[in-house]
N, C-alpha and C positions, 0 to 999 in steps of 0.2 A: 425644654420650660419655657413657658411663656409668660411674661408678664407685661406690665406696662409699666412707667417711668411718668409721674405725670408732674414732676419737676418739688415737689412738697420735702422737706427732710423728712429721713424715716426718723421715728423718737427712737431711742435705743435705752431698753431697760437689760440690763447686765442681772443675770443668774451666778453665783459662783460657787461652785464646787469643791472641798478640799479631796483630794486624793488621799487613800488611805497613809500610808506611812511616812510618807515622804514631805507632807502635809505642801503641796501643790494646790495651787489656787486657778481653777479654769473657768471661764464665764462664757457667757452665752449673750446674743443681742435678742430680745423677746421676740425678735420676728424674724427670727433666724430657719431658714429650712433646709436641712440636708437630707437628700437620701443616697442609699448606696445598695449601686445592684450589680453580682455578678453573674455577667454575659459570656461564662466558660472559659475563653481564654483573656478576658481582660475585666477591671474591674472599674466601673463608672461611679465617679461621685459626681451627682447633681446637687445645685444649691444655689440659693438666689446668694445677692450682697450681701445681706448677714449673715448669710451660714458661710461665705466665703471668708470673711472675715474672721468671724467666729471659730473655723479651722486652723486659719493663718494665726488668732492668739494662742489654739492648744498647743500647735507647735512649736511656736515660741518660748513658752513656759517649759514645754519639754527641753528645749534646747539651751536653755538659762543656765548663768553659772552654777555652778555647784546641785545643780540637779545630778540624782545617781543613777547609773548606768541601771537598765529596768526598768525606771520609772515609766509607767504608762497609761494611759487610759481606754478605757473600756465605752464603745458607743454602740447603742444599739435600738432597735426600734420602738424599744419601751424607756430607753435613757439618750433622749439627743438624737433620734435620725428619726425621719417619718416613719409611720407603717409599712412594714414588708419589705424594709432594708434591710441587708445581710449585715452583721454585726462587724464593727471596723476597730481594730485597736489600733493605736498610737502607742509607739513604745521606745525609748530613746536606748542604746545598744549602742556604745563606743569601743567594743572589742572592733578588731577587726577580723 
């Protein structure tokens, strides 16, 4: 992914989504770009800085105190990911 940094701050607009029964709130930076590719033996998650911050916040929400085992977020090319991305599920699993 090629991008140029011009030194100007990026405007952050957050979009919040409440997950099903867990009542979790996930936010996206408006300029977030996240692409997920399956290369056979490995999965590549390619994102700009806003996309990486967005994914990090999603993971922190799932890692939060009181979040139930099995809480998850589905990301798809029509829901949070760039067109052509393979689906990605972020799921909390506290079972060993």
